[in-house]
N, C-alpha and C positions, 0 to 999 in steps of 0.2 A: 506494499499499500507506499501512495508517495505520503511524503512528510507533508504539514498545510502549517508545523509549528511556527507562531508567527513571533517577531522577536520586536517589533514594535510596540509602544506604550500602550497602553491600555487605560482608558477610562471609563468606568461608569457611574452613571447618575442617575440620580432619584429626585424624581417630584417630589416636593411637602408644599401640596396646595392648601393644605386642611390649617385655620386658624387655629387650631391647638397641638399639643402632640402629649400623646399618654405615652406610658412606661414602656407597654409592647414596642412600639414604633423609638422608643428612646436604645432599648434593648437593642433592636431590632440593628438601629444605624451604626450604634459603636460597634457588633461585631462584623460587619459592612466593613468600618474605616479600618481596623483590622487587617483583617482576613487581604485586603486592598493593597494595604501599605506592605505584605508579610509574601504578597505576591510583584511588588514590584510596580503595582496600579496606583490609581487616583480615585477617590471617591468623591463625588460632586451631591449636596444635594440642594435641588436648584429649589427657584420657587419658594422659597421662604419669605414667608408673608417679614417685612417688617417691623410689627408692634407685637412676633410670637420672640417670645424671651425662652431660649433656648436652656436647657440645663448644661450648670459648667462643665459636667464630663462630658459633655458631646462639645460644648465649644472648642476646649480643650484637648479634645479626641486627636492623634493622631493619624495624618493617611486621608482627614475629613477638610475640605473645602465647602464649606457653608455659602450660599451662591441666592440673592434676593432675586437674579434676572432668571425669567427664563431660558430654555433650551432657545428658543425662538431669536431672542438676542444673545446669547451666546454664541451661538454656532450663524450668527448672521450672514456670516460669506459663503452657506451654502450646506447643507447636511449630507451630502452623497456619503462622504464617511464614517455617518451615525448611523448607527443599526438601532430597530426600533421593538423591543421585545413587544410582540404583539399578540395575541389568541385566539386573531382572527384571519391572520398571515397562514399565505399558503404551502412557505418555504420552513421546514426544520433548519435551529440551529445546527450547523455541523464545523469542524475544525476549517474550516476552507474560508469560515469567515470573518476566524482571527487574522485571515493576510487581507481582507477585504477592509474588514473595519475596524478602527482606532478606540471609538465610541459609542456604548450602550446603554439605551437608553432606556430607562420603567417607569413607564406615564403613571405608574400610582395607581390610580381610577379610569375603568371604561370609557368614559365618556371622554376624559383629555386622550387615551389612547387612539380613539377611532378622530378626534380633533389633528392631531399629529400625522396622523396617515392621512389625512385630508391635505396636507400641508407637504405630502413629498417624503418623508423619511423610509428609508426601504424596512419593509417589515423582515422578523422569523419570528419565530413560536418554541414554544419549549414542550410542546407536548395538551393535551385536553386536560389535567390536573391541575388546578390551582394549586400554587403552592404560594408562602410567604414571603415575603420583598428580600428577607438576607436567606434564602434557598434559593429565589432565583436567582440571585447575582452570583452564588455560591456556583450552581451549574449555568453558568454562562462562563465564570473564568476556567472550569475546569474543560466547560470545550474546546474556549479560544486560546485559551494560555498552555493546556497541558495536554491540547491535542488529543483528546478524547470523545467520541461520540456521545449523541444525547439515550442510546439505549443500551449505551456499554456502563453507563453509572446506574449504581443500588441506589433503590429508594425504599422509604417506608411511609405507602399512603393513609391519610387517616389511624395515626396510630393511636392506645389508649393509656394513657398514662395515670399511673397511680398517685393520687393522692394525697392517701393515708391509708389505714388498714382496711376501713368499710366503702370506700369511693373510688371513684378510678373515673375520667374525663374520658373524652371522644374528643382529639383535633382534627378537624375537618380541609387536614391542607395535608399535601406533599414535602416531605421532607428527604432530604441525601442521607443515604445511611453512614453510621462507623463500621467499624469494622466489627464490632461484637452484635450490630447489628440494627442500634438502636439509632432513630432520629434525633442529627447533628441542631443544636439551638441556640439560639446567642447563650452565652455567659450568664446565669442570672434569673433565665427566662421560666426553668423548671419552678423555682425560687417564689415568681409572680404568680404564673398557672397554681401553685399550692395557695397562696398569699388570698388568693383572689375567686380560688375554684366556687365560692358560691355564688362570684355577680359573671354577668351574660361577657361574652366576650367582647361585645362594643364597649365597656368601660373600660378594658383594658387599650384598647388602640389607640 
């Protein structure tokens, strides 16, 4: 098989359009920042509202660039080298895309993804199962920086997590599996899930 591994610098852009930032998203962004730094990549959090006060740990996170500008402003000179991760795309992401694209954009909400699609950003999909944001970035990084095909990644779908000796909760997402078959989650996420197990996930986002 041909080697399509890219040596160009990669940037992962997650749009945060919400006027609030919950603990769930904070942990996801911290994980993305650390893993991007470890992989020699850059993580942009774009479209951050000017009046949103970010947690200090996020503002000081290595590997994270906080941007108030939208992706249209950041890449005003053209989005030809930008790949939009789009569940409606007709082509799955592949290692070859690590050569074609330098920037990988995660729209955050479906309406926004649709809007970016209409603006001409080239789309790729990660399959049909919903992933958490940090998982989606982890999968893209594995494919384009480690030259691994999507179907060669081991996943855990809808894992059931034990929150105490009497109760468990099912997570409605796809995760990358670690070597022991457990879902890879951001540091502190299990504790957050256990702490807030009686709340709806809407309260954590």
